[in-house]
DRENFIZA-459343 format. One record per residue (C-alpha): x, y, z; residue in one letter; residue number from 1; chain. Coordinates in steps of 0.2 Angstrom, whole numbers, plus 5000, padded with zeros to 4 digits. Example, Ala and Ser with C-alpha at 12.3 -4.5 7.8 and 13.67 -1.06 7.14 Angstrom:
<atoms>
<atom><x>5062</x><y>4978</y><z>5039</z><rest>A</rest><nr>1</nr><kette>A</kette></atom>
<atom><x>5068</x><y>4995</y><z>5036</z><rest>S</rest><nr>2</nr><kette>A</kette></atom>
</atoms>
This chain:
<atoms>
<atom><x>5158</x><y>4643</y><z>5300</z><rest>M</rest><nr>1</nr><kette>A</kette></atom>
<atom><x>5160</x><y>4654</y><z>5284</z><rest>I</rest><nr>2</nr><kette>A</kette></atom>
<atom><x>5153</x><y>4647</y><z>5268</z><rest>Q</rest><nr>3</nr><kette>A</kette></atom>
<atom><x>5164</x><y>4647</y><z>5253</z><rest>D</rest><nr>4</nr><kette>A</kette></atom>
<atom><x>5153</x><y>4658</y><z>5241</z><rest>P</rest><nr>5</nr><kette>A</kette></atom>
<atom><x>5157</x><y>4648</y><z>5226</z><rest>S</rest><nr>6</nr><kette>A</kette></atom>
<atom><x>5147</x><y>4632</y><z>5234</z><rest>K</rest><nr>7</nr><kette>A</kette></atom>
<atom><x>5134</x><y>4643</y><z>5240</z><rest>Q</rest><nr>8</nr><kette>A</kette></atom>
<atom><x>5116</x><y>4639</y><z>5235</z><rest>I</rest><nr>9</nr><kette>A</kette></atom>
<atom><x>5105</x><y>4653</y><z>5234</z><rest>Y</rest><nr>10</nr><kette>A</kette></atom>
<atom><x>5085</x><y>4653</y><z>5238</z><rest>K</rest><nr>11</nr><kette>A</kette></atom>
<atom><x>5074</x><y>4659</y><z>5223</z><rest>V</rest><nr>12</nr><kette>A</kette></atom>
<atom><x>5061</x><y>4670</y><z>5228</z><rest>G</rest><nr>13</nr><kette>A</kette></atom>
<atom><x>5047</x><y>4680</y><z>5218</z><rest>E</rest><nr>14</nr><kette>A</kette></atom>
<atom><x>5045</x><y>4681</y><z>5202</z><rest>F</rest><nr>15</nr><kette>A</kette></atom>
<atom><x>5049</x><y>4699</y><z>5195</z><rest>V</rest><nr>16</nr><kette>A</kette></atom>
<atom><x>5047</x><y>4698</y><z>5178</z><rest>R</rest><nr>17</nr><kette>A</kette></atom>
<atom><x>5052</x><y>4691</y><z>5160</z><rest>G</rest><nr>18</nr><kette>A</kette></atom>
<atom><x>5061</x><y>4696</y><z>5145</z><rest>G</rest><nr>19</nr><kette>A</kette></atom>
<atom><x>5064</x><y>4689</y><z>5127</z><rest>G</rest><nr>20</nr><kette>A</kette></atom>
<atom><x>5076</x><y>4676</y><z>5134</z><rest>F</rest><nr>21</nr><kette>A</kette></atom>
<atom><x>5076</x><y>4677</y><z>5152</z><rest>R</rest><nr>22</nr><kette>A</kette></atom>
<atom><x>5066</x><y>4678</y><z>5168</z><rest>D</rest><nr>23</nr><kette>A</kette></atom>
<atom><x>5071</x><y>4687</y><z>5184</z><rest>T</rest><nr>24</nr><kette>A</kette></atom>
<atom><x>5067</x><y>4683</y><z>5202</z><rest>Y</rest><nr>25</nr><kette>A</kette></atom>
<atom><x>5069</x><y>4689</y><z>5219</z><rest>E</rest><nr>26</nr><kette>A</kette></atom>
<atom><x>5085</x><y>4681</y><z>5229</z><rest>C</rest><nr>27</nr><kette>A</kette></atom>
<atom><x>5078</x><y>4676</y><z>5245</z><rest>A</rest><nr>28</nr><kette>A</kette></atom>
<atom><x>5096</x><y>4673</y><z>5252</z><rest>S</rest><nr>29</nr><kette>A</kette></atom>
<atom><x>5100</x><y>4692</y><z>5249</z><rest>E</rest><nr>30</nr><kette>A</kette></atom>
<atom><x>5086</x><y>4703</y><z>5246</z><rest>P</rest><nr>31</nr><kette>A</kette></atom>
<atom><x>5096</x><y>4716</y><z>5239</z><rest>G</rest><nr>32</nr><kette>A</kette></atom>
<atom><x>5100</x><y>4704</y><z>5224</z><rest>K</rest><nr>33</nr><kette>A</kette></atom>
<atom><x>5091</x><y>4697</y><z>5207</z><rest>L</rest><nr>34</nr><kette>A</kette></atom>
<atom><x>5093</x><y>4681</y><z>5199</z><rest>L</rest><nr>35</nr><kette>A</kette></atom>
<atom><x>5094</x><y>4680</y><z>5180</z><rest>K</rest><nr>36</nr><kette>A</kette></atom>
<atom><x>5089</x><y>4661</y><z>5174</z><rest>F</rest><nr>37</nr><kette>A</kette></atom>
<atom><x>5089</x><y>4659</y><z>5155</z><rest>D</rest><nr>38</nr><kette>A</kette></atom>
<atom><x>5075</x><y>4652</y><z>5148</z><rest>R</rest><nr>39</nr><kette>A</kette></atom>
<atom><x>5081</x><y>4643</y><z>5133</z><rest>Y</rest><nr>40</nr><kette>A</kette></atom>
<atom><x>5092</x><y>4627</y><z>5132</z><rest>I</rest><nr>41</nr><kette>A</kette></atom>
<atom><x>5109</x><y>4631</y><z>5127</z><rest>D</rest><nr>42</nr><kette>A</kette></atom>
<atom><x>5111</x><y>4631</y><z>5107</z><rest>G</rest><nr>43</nr><kette>A</kette></atom>
<atom><x>5093</x><y>4634</y><z>5105</z><rest>Q</rest><nr>44</nr><kette>A</kette></atom>
<atom><x>5091</x><y>4652</y><z>5104</z><rest>R</rest><nr>45</nr><kette>A</kette></atom>
<atom><x>5082</x><y>4659</y><z>5089</z><rest>K</rest><nr>46</nr><kette>A</kette></atom>
<atom><x>5093</x><y>4670</y><z>5081</z><rest>V</rest><nr>47</nr><kette>A</kette></atom>
<atom><x>5083</x><y>4686</y><z>5074</z><rest>K</rest><nr>48</nr><kette>A</kette></atom>
<atom><x>5081</x><y>4690</y><z>5056</z><rest>S</rest><nr>49</nr><kette>A</kette></atom>
<atom><x>5092</x><y>4706</y><z>5051</z><rest>R</rest><nr>50</nr><kette>A</kette></atom>
<atom><x>5088</x><y>4706</y><z>5032</z><rest>G</rest><nr>51</nr><kette>A</kette></atom>
<atom><x>5094</x><y>4695</y><z>5017</z><rest>F</rest><nr>52</nr><kette>A</kette></atom>
<atom><x>5110</x><y>4703</y><z>5014</z><rest>V</rest><nr>53</nr><kette>A</kette></atom>
<atom><x>5115</x><y>4707</y><z>5031</z><rest>K</rest><nr>54</nr><kette>A</kette></atom>
<atom><x>5108</x><y>4687</y><z>5035</z><rest>D</rest><nr>55</nr><kette>A</kette></atom>
<atom><x>5120</x><y>4683</y><z>5020</z><rest>L</rest><nr>56</nr><kette>A</kette></atom>
<atom><x>5135</x><y>4691</y><z>5028</z><rest>F</rest><nr>57</nr><kette>A</kette></atom>
<atom><x>5131</x><y>4682</y><z>5046</z><rest>R</rest><nr>58</nr><kette>A</kette></atom>
<atom><x>5131</x><y>4665</y><z>5037</z><rest>S</rest><nr>59</nr><kette>A</kette></atom>
<atom><x>5147</x><y>4668</y><z>5027</z><rest>L</rest><nr>60</nr><kette>A</kette></atom>
<atom><x>5157</x><y>4675</y><z>5043</z><rest>R</rest><nr>61</nr><kette>A</kette></atom>
<atom><x>5151</x><y>4659</y><z>5052</z><rest>S</rest><nr>62</nr><kette>A</kette></atom>
<atom><x>5158</x><y>4647</y><z>5040</z><rest>K</rest><nr>63</nr><kette>A</kette></atom>
<atom><x>5174</x><y>4657</y><z>5040</z><rest>L</rest><nr>64</nr><kette>A</kette></atom>
<atom><x>5175</x><y>4655</y><z>5058</z><rest>G</rest><nr>65</nr><kette>A</kette></atom>
<atom><x>5168</x><y>4671</y><z>5067</z><rest>Y</rest><nr>66</nr><kette>A</kette></atom>
<atom><x>5155</x><y>4667</y><z>5082</z><rest>K</rest><nr>67</nr><kette>A</kette></atom>
<atom><x>5138</x><y>4673</y><z>5074</z><rest>K</rest><nr>68</nr><kette>A</kette></atom>
<atom><x>5129</x><y>4672</y><z>5093</z><rest>Q</rest><nr>69</nr><kette>A</kette></atom>
<atom><x>5130</x><y>4668</y><z>5112</z><rest>R</rest><nr>70</nr><kette>A</kette></atom>
<atom><x>5124</x><y>4655</y><z>5119</z><rest>L</rest><nr>71</nr><kette>A</kette></atom>
<atom><x>5115</x><y>4664</y><z>5133</z><rest>T</rest><nr>72</nr><kette>A</kette></atom>
<atom><x>5108</x><y>4678</y><z>5138</z><rest>G</rest><nr>73</nr><kette>A</kette></atom>
<atom><x>5118</x><y>4678</y><z>5156</z><rest>N</rest><nr>74</nr><kette>A</kette></atom>
<atom><x>5134</x><y>4675</y><z>5146</z><rest>Q</rest><nr>75</nr><kette>A</kette></atom>
<atom><x>5130</x><y>4691</y><z>5136</z><rest>D</rest><nr>76</nr><kette>A</kette></atom>
<atom><x>5128</x><y>4701</y><z>5152</z><rest>E</rest><nr>77</nr><kette>A</kette></atom>
<atom><x>5143</x><y>4694</y><z>5159</z><rest>L</rest><nr>78</nr><kette>A</kette></atom>
<atom><x>5153</x><y>4700</y><z>5142</z><rest>L</rest><nr>79</nr><kette>A</kette></atom>
<atom><x>5145</x><y>4718</y><z>5145</z><rest>G</rest><nr>80</nr><kette>A</kette></atom>
<atom><x>5148</x><y>4719</y><z>5162</z><rest>W</rest><nr>81</nr><kette>A</kette></atom>
<atom><x>5166</x><y>4716</y><z>5158</z><rest>L</rest><nr>82</nr><kette>A</kette></atom>
<atom><x>5167</x><y>4730</y><z>5146</z><rest>Q</rest><nr>83</nr><kette>A</kette></atom>
<atom><x>5159</x><y>4741</y><z>5160</z><rest>I</rest><nr>84</nr><kette>A</kette></atom>
<atom><x>5172</x><y>4735</y><z>5173</z><rest>E</rest><nr>85</nr><kette>A</kette></atom>
<atom><x>5187</x><y>4737</y><z>5160</z><rest>E</rest><nr>86</nr><kette>A</kette></atom>
<atom><x>5181</x><y>4757</y><z>5156</z><rest>R</rest><nr>87</nr><kette>A</kette></atom>
<atom><x>5181</x><y>4759</y><z>5176</z><rest>G</rest><nr>88</nr><kette>A</kette></atom>
<atom><x>5162</x><y>4761</y><z>5178</z><rest>L</rest><nr>89</nr><kette>A</kette></atom>
<atom><x>5159</x><y>4746</y><z>5189</z><rest>A</rest><nr>90</nr><kette>A</kette></atom>
<atom><x>5156</x><y>4757</y><z>5204</z><rest>D</rest><nr>91</nr><kette>A</kette></atom>
<atom><x>5145</x><y>4771</y><z>5194</z><rest>H</rest><nr>92</nr><kette>A</kette></atom>
<atom><x>5128</x><y>4774</y><z>5200</z><rest>R</rest><nr>93</nr><kette>A</kette></atom>
<atom><x>5123</x><y>4773</y><z>5182</z><rest>F</rest><nr>94</nr><kette>A</kette></atom>
<atom><x>5124</x><y>4756</y><z>5182</z><rest>F</rest><nr>95</nr><kette>A</kette></atom>
<atom><x>5116</x><y>4740</y><z>5192</z><rest>A</rest><nr>96</nr><kette>A</kette></atom>
<atom><x>5130</x><y>4729</y><z>5196</z><rest>K</rest><nr>97</nr><kette>A</kette></atom>
<atom><x>5133</x><y>4711</y><z>5190</z><rest>V</rest><nr>98</nr><kette>A</kette></atom>
<atom><x>5141</x><y>4698</y><z>5202</z><rest>Y</rest><nr>99</nr><kette>A</kette></atom>
<atom><x>5141</x><y>4683</y><z>5192</z><rest>G</rest><nr>100</nr><kette>A</kette></atom>
<atom><x>5135</x><y>4666</y><z>5190</z><rest>M</rest><nr>101</nr><kette>A</kette></atom>
<atom><x>5128</x><y>4658</y><z>5206</z><rest>V</rest><nr>102</nr><kette>A</kette></atom>
<atom><x>5120</x><y>4641</y><z>5211</z><rest>E</rest><nr>103</nr><kette>A</kette></atom>
<atom><x>5102</x><y>4641</y><z>5216</z><rest>T</rest><nr>104</nr><kette>A</kette></atom>
<atom><x>5090</x><y>4629</y><z>5223</z><rest>D</rest><nr>105</nr><kette>A</kette></atom>
<atom><x>5084</x><y>4630</y><z>5203</z><rest>R</rest><nr>106</nr><kette>A</kette></atom>
<atom><x>5099</x><y>4630</y><z>5195</z><rest>G</rest><nr>107</nr><kette>A</kette></atom>
<atom><x>5113</x><y>4642</y><z>5187</z><rest>P</rest><nr>108</nr><kette>A</kette></atom>
<atom><x>5108</x><y>4659</y><z>5188</z><rest>A</rest><nr>109</nr><kette>A</kette></atom>
<atom><x>5116</x><y>4677</y><z>5186</z><rest>L</rest><nr>110</nr><kette>A</kette></atom>
<atom><x>5116</x><y>4687</y><z>5201</z><rest>M</rest><nr>111</nr><kette>A</kette></atom>
<atom><x>5113</x><y>4706</y><z>5198</z><rest>T</rest><nr>112</nr><kette>A</kette></atom>
<atom><x>5110</x><y>4721</y><z>5209</z><rest>E</rest><nr>113</nr><kette>A</kette></atom>
<atom><x>5091</x><y>4724</y><z>5214</z><rest>K</rest><nr>114</nr><kette>A</kette></atom>
<atom><x>5085</x><y>4742</y><z>5210</z><rest>I</rest><nr>115</nr><kette>A</kette></atom>
<atom><x>5075</x><y>4747</y><z>5223</z><rest>D</rest><nr>116</nr><kette>A</kette></atom>
<atom><x>5075</x><y>4766</y><z>5221</z><rest>N</rest><nr>117</nr><kette>A</kette></atom>
<atom><x>5064</x><y>4767</y><z>5204</z><rest>F</rest><nr>118</nr><kette>A</kette></atom>
<atom><x>5057</x><y>4783</y><z>5203</z><rest>W</rest><nr>119</nr><kette>A</kette></atom>
<atom><x>5037</x><y>4777</y><z>5200</z><rest>N</rest><nr>120</nr><kette>A</kette></atom>
<atom><x>5035</x><y>4758</y><z>5203</z><rest>S</rest><nr>121</nr><kette>A</kette></atom>
<atom><x>5024</x><y>4758</y><z>5189</z><rest>E</rest><nr>122</nr><kette>A</kette></atom>
<atom><x>5035</x><y>4768</y><z>5177</z><rest>I</rest><nr>123</nr><kette>A</kette></atom>
<atom><x>5052</x><y>4762</y><z>5179</z><rest>R</rest><nr>124</nr><kette>A</kette></atom>
<atom><x>5061</x><y>4764</y><z>5163</z><rest>S</rest><nr>125</nr><kette>A</kette></atom>
<atom><x>5062</x><y>4777</y><z>5151</z><rest>I</rest><nr>126</nr><kette>A</kette></atom>
<atom><x>5052</x><y>4767</y><z>5139</z><rest>S</rest><nr>127</nr><kette>A</kette></atom>
<atom><x>5038</x><y>4764</y><z>5152</z><rest>N</rest><nr>128</nr><kette>A</kette></atom>
<atom><x>5038</x><y>4784</y><z>5153</z><rest>Y</rest><nr>129</nr><kette>A</kette></atom>
<atom><x>5036</x><y>4789</y><z>5136</z><rest>I</rest><nr>130</nr><kette>A</kette></atom>
<atom><x>5020</x><y>4775</y><z>5133</z><rest>R</rest><nr>131</nr><kette>A</kette></atom>
<atom><x>5012</x><y>4783</y><z>5148</z><rest>E</rest><nr>132</nr><kette>A</kette></atom>
<atom><x>5016</x><y>4802</y><z>5143</z><rest>H</rest><nr>133</nr><kette>A</kette></atom>
<atom><x>5020</x><y>4801</y><z>5124</z><rest>G</rest><nr>134</nr><kette>A</kette></atom>
<atom><x>5036</x><y>4812</y><z>5126</z><rest>R</rest><nr>135</nr><kette>A</kette></atom>
<atom><x>5049</x><y>4816</y><z>5139</z><rest>I</rest><nr>136</nr><kette>A</kette></atom>
<atom><x>5046</x><y>4836</y><z>5144</z><rest>D</rest><nr>137</nr><kette>A</kette></atom>
<atom><x>5052</x><y>4838</y><z>5160</z><rest>Q</rest><nr>138</nr><kette>A</kette></atom>
<atom><x>5069</x><y>4847</y><z>5160</z><rest>A</rest><nr>139</nr><kette>A</kette></atom>
<atom><x>5076</x><y>4835</y><z>5175</z><rest>D</rest><nr>140</nr><kette>A</kette></atom>
<atom><x>5074</x><y>4821</y><z>5165</z><rest>L</rest><nr>141</nr><kette>A</kette></atom>
<atom><x>5079</x><y>4827</y><z>5150</z><rest>I</rest><nr>142</nr><kette>A</kette></atom>
<atom><x>5095</x><y>4831</y><z>5159</z><rest>K</rest><nr>143</nr><kette>A</kette></atom>
<atom><x>5096</x><y>4814</y><z>5164</z><rest>A</rest><nr>144</nr><kette>A</kette></atom>
<atom><x>5094</x><y>4806</y><z>5148</z><rest>L</rest><nr>145</nr><kette>A</kette></atom>
<atom><x>5109</x><y>4818</y><z>5142</z><rest>L</rest><nr>146</nr><kette>A</kette></atom>
<atom><x>5120</x><y>4814</y><z>5155</z><rest>D</rest><nr>147</nr><kette>A</kette></atom>
<atom><x>5116</x><y>4796</y><z>5153</z><rest>Y</rest><nr>148</nr><kette>A</kette></atom>
<atom><x>5122</x><y>4797</y><z>5136</z><rest>F</rest><nr>149</nr><kette>A</kette></atom>
<atom><x>5136</x><y>4808</y><z>5137</z><rest>K</rest><nr>150</nr><kette>A</kette></atom>
<atom><x>5144</x><y>4796</y><z>5151</z><rest>L</rest><nr>151</nr><kette>A</kette></atom>
<atom><x>5141</x><y>4782</y><z>5136</z><rest>L</rest><nr>152</nr><kette>A</kette></atom>
<atom><x>5148</x><y>4791</y><z>5123</z><rest>G</rest><nr>153</nr><kette>A</kette></atom>
<atom><x>5164</x><y>4797</y><z>5132</z><rest>T</rest><nr>154</nr><kette>A</kette></atom>
<atom><x>5169</x><y>4778</y><z>5137</z><rest>H</rest><nr>155</nr><kette>A</kette></atom>
<atom><x>5163</x><y>4771</y><z>5122</z><rest>N</rest><nr>156</nr><kette>A</kette></atom>
<atom><x>5149</x><y>4757</y><z>5130</z><rest>I</rest><nr>157</nr><kette>A</kette></atom>
<atom><x>5143</x><y>4748</y><z>5115</z><rest>S</rest><nr>158</nr><kette>A</kette></atom>
<atom><x>5127</x><y>4737</y><z>5124</z><rest>S</rest><nr>159</nr><kette>A</kette></atom>
<atom><x>5109</x><y>4738</y><z>5128</z><rest>F</rest><nr>160</nr><kette>A</kette></atom>
<atom><x>5113</x><y>4750</y><z>5139</z><rest>A</rest><nr>161</nr><kette>A</kette></atom>
<atom><x>5107</x><y>4762</y><z>5125</z><rest>D</rest><nr>162</nr><kette>A</kette></atom>
<atom><x>5091</x><y>4756</y><z>5125</z><rest>R</rest><nr>163</nr><kette>A</kette></atom>
<atom><x>5076</x><y>4765</y><z>5134</z><rest>P</rest><nr>164</nr><kette>A</kette></atom>
<atom><x>5068</x><y>4749</y><z>5138</z><rest>E</rest><nr>165</nr><kette>A</kette></atom>
<atom><x>5084</x><y>4746</y><z>5150</z><rest>N</rest><nr>166</nr><kette>A</kette></atom>
<atom><x>5085</x><y>4763</y><z>5157</z><rest>M</rest><nr>167</nr><kette>A</kette></atom>
<atom><x>5077</x><y>4763</y><z>5173</z><rest>G</rest><nr>168</nr><kette>A</kette></atom>
<atom><x>5072</x><y>4780</y><z>5182</z><rest>I</rest><nr>169</nr><kette>A</kette></atom>
<atom><x>5079</x><y>4782</y><z>5199</z><rest>V</rest><nr>170</nr><kette>A</kette></atom>
<atom><x>5081</x><y>4794</y><z>5213</z><rest>V</rest><nr>171</nr><kette>A</kette></atom>
<atom><x>5097</x><y>4797</y><z>5223</z><rest>D</rest><nr>172</nr><kette>A</kette></atom>
<atom><x>5094</x><y>4801</y><z>5243</z><rest>E</rest><nr>173</nr><kette>A</kette></atom>
<atom><x>5089</x><y>4819</y><z>5237</z><rest>N</rest><nr>174</nr><kette>A</kette></atom>
<atom><x>5075</x><y>4815</y><z>5228</z><rest>G</rest><nr>175</nr><kette>A</kette></atom>
<atom><x>5084</x><y>4820</y><z>5210</z><rest>N</rest><nr>176</nr><kette>A</kette></atom>
<atom><x>5081</x><y>4810</y><z>5196</z><rest>R</rest><nr>177</nr><kette>A</kette></atom>
<atom><x>5095</x><y>4800</y><z>5185</z><rest>Y</rest><nr>178</nr><kette>A</kette></atom>
<atom><x>5095</x><y>4784</y><z>5173</z><rest>L</rest><nr>179</nr><kette>A</kette></atom>
<atom><x>5102</x><y>4768</y><z>5179</z><rest>K</rest><nr>180</nr><kette>A</kette></atom>
<atom><x>5104</x><y>4753</y><z>5167</z><rest>C</rest><nr>181</nr><kette>A</kette></atom>
<atom><x>5099</x><y>4736</y><z>5172</z><rest>F</rest><nr>182</nr><kette>A</kette></atom>
<atom><x>5104</x><y>4725</y><z>5156</z><rest>D</rest><nr>183</nr><kette>A</kette></atom>
<atom><x>5121</x><y>4728</y><z>5148</z><rest>V</rest><nr>184</nr><kette>A</kette></atom>
<atom><x>5122</x><y>4715</y><z>5136</z><rest>K</rest><nr>185</nr><kette>A</kette></atom>
<atom><x>5136</x><y>4721</y><z>5123</z><rest>P</rest><nr>186</nr><kette>A</kette></atom>
<atom><x>5130</x><y>4722</y><z>5104</z><rest>Y</rest><nr>187</nr><kette>A</kette></atom>
<atom><x>5136</x><y>4709</y><z>5092</z><rest>M</rest><nr>188</nr><kette>A</kette></atom>
<atom><x>5146</x><y>4713</y><z>5076</z><rest>D</rest><nr>189</nr><kette>A</kette></atom>
<atom><x>5141</x><y>4706</y><z>5062</z><rest>H</rest><nr>190</nr><kette>A</kette></atom>
<atom><x>5152</x><y>4715</y><z>5046</z><rest>Q</rest><nr>191</nr><kette>A</kette></atom>
<atom><x>5160</x><y>4702</y><z>5035</z><rest>I</rest><nr>192</nr><kette>A</kette></atom>
<atom><x>5176</x><y>4712</y><z>5038</z><rest>I</rest><nr>193</nr><kette>A</kette></atom>
<atom><x>5180</x><y>4714</y><z>5057</z><rest>P</rest><nr>194</nr><kette>A</kette></atom>
<atom><x>5183</x><y>4732</y><z>5055</z><rest>V</rest><nr>195</nr><kette>A</kette></atom>
<atom><x>5174</x><y>4735</y><z>5074</z><rest>H</rest><nr>196</nr><kette>A</kette></atom>
<atom><x>5192</x><y>4728</y><z>5079</z><rest>K</rest><nr>197</nr><kette>A</kette></atom>
<atom><x>5201</x><y>4745</y><z>5074</z><rest>I</rest><nr>198</nr><kette>A</kette></atom>
<atom><x>5200</x><y>4757</y><z>5089</z><rest>G</rest><nr>199</nr><kette>A</kette></atom>
<atom><x>5194</x><y>4773</y><z>5079</z><rest>F</rest><nr>200</nr><kette>A</kette></atom>
<atom><x>5183</x><y>4763</y><z>5068</z><rest>M</rest><nr>201</nr><kette>A</kette></atom>
<atom><x>5175</x><y>4754</y><z>5082</z><rest>H</rest><nr>202</nr><kette>A</kette></atom>
<atom><x>5173</x><y>4771</y><z>5093</z><rest>K</rest><nr>203</nr><kette>A</kette></atom>
<atom><x>5165</x><y>4779</y><z>5076</z><rest>R</rest><nr>204</nr><kette>A</kette></atom>
<atom><x>5153</x><y>4767</y><z>5075</z><rest>R</rest><nr>205</nr><kette>A</kette></atom>
<atom><x>5148</x><y>4768</y><z>5093</z><rest>V</rest><nr>206</nr><kette>A</kette></atom>
<atom><x>5146</x><y>4785</y><z>5091</z><rest>S</rest><nr>207</nr><kette>A</kette></atom>
<atom><x>5134</x><y>4786</y><z>5078</z><rest>R</rest><nr>208</nr><kette>A</kette></atom>
<atom><x>5122</x><y>4772</y><z>5086</z><rest>R</rest><nr>209</nr><kette>A</kette></atom>
<atom><x>5121</x><y>4781</y><z>5102</z><rest>L</rest><nr>210</nr><kette>A</kette></atom>
<atom><x>5119</x><y>4797</y><z>5093</z><rest>N</rest><nr>211</nr><kette>A</kette></atom>
<atom><x>5105</x><y>4788</y><z>5082</z><rest>R</rest><nr>212</nr><kette>A</kette></atom>
<atom><x>5096</x><y>4781</y><z>5097</z><rest>H</rest><nr>213</nr><kette>A</kette></atom>
<atom><x>5098</x><y>4797</y><z>5108</z><rest>L</rest><nr>214</nr><kette>A</kette></atom>
<atom><x>5091</x><y>4808</y><z>5093</z><rest>S</rest><nr>215</nr><kette>A</kette></atom>
<atom><x>5075</x><y>4796</y><z>5092</z><rest>A</rest><nr>216</nr><kette>A</kette></atom>
<atom><x>5072</x><y>4799</y><z>5109</z><rest>L</rest><nr>217</nr><kette>A</kette></atom>
<atom><x>5073</x><y>4819</y><z>5105</z><rest>R</rest><nr>218</nr><kette>A</kette></atom>
<atom><x>5062</x><y>4818</y><z>5092</z><rest>G</rest><nr>219</nr><kette>A</kette></atom>
<atom><x>5074</x><y>4820</y><z>5077</z><rest>K</rest><nr>220</nr><kette>A</kette></atom>
<atom><x>5068</x><y>4807</y><z>5069</z><rest>T</rest><nr>221</nr><kette>A</kette></atom>
<atom><x>5051</x><y>4799</y><z>5061</z><rest>S</rest><nr>222</nr><kette>A</kette></atom>
<atom><x>5049</x><y>4793</y><z>5078</z><rest>R</rest><nr>223</nr><kette>A</kette></atom>
<atom><x>5039</x><y>4807</y><z>5082</z><rest>K</rest><nr>224</nr><kette>A</kette></atom>
<atom><x>5027</x><y>4801</y><z>5097</z><rest>D</rest><nr>225</nr><kette>A</kette></atom>
<atom><x>5043</x><y>4796</y><z>5106</z><rest>A</rest><nr>226</nr><kette>A</kette></atom>
<atom><x>5053</x><y>4811</y><z>5108</z><rest>G</rest><nr>227</nr><kette>A</kette></atom>
<atom><x>5059</x><y>4824</y><z>5119</z><rest>I</rest><nr>228</nr><kette>A</kette></atom>
</atoms>
């Protein structure tokens, strides 16, 4: 008898890691997948201060009816994955797949692809690499980083994919390193006037952010300890 996936109850396996708002576990029912659980109750998520002026704008926007935040990290990532799908990148190797919300023996969770081809089990991300080595100076990893950012820029991806802690260092079947994102939560837009809804303005804003983050990794900013 074939079980309806929408009614399947997945079993939670071993704890993998904890983030700012979510905990990730192995999926015991399907070893090639992970389960992400929101750690906080809906509506009680803390909002990080962005400074007096930006906080004031955010408050004003919320009073005018603009949504200032989403409720859960899993909802965030589902919206980010929708952006990836709309760009035609759902099967691209640079992104860990997001399968959607499922029911588990511990409550609802977001099911995602489990990355099992990390280059180093102790140094899983660009952030880990920089913390360990101080800077990125290996040619193949520099190329992987540039290829990754080029894809984000070409497809106008506005998400946490451009953060070094979310860039997994993985290897292909030939042992070549490349980057794979495992968190695609989208950035929130806090402008008092929602210019991000204007196509070319949004693209320019995303381009500036990507260039800023890549420059930091290249060592072209004051973050000299975290550069290429």
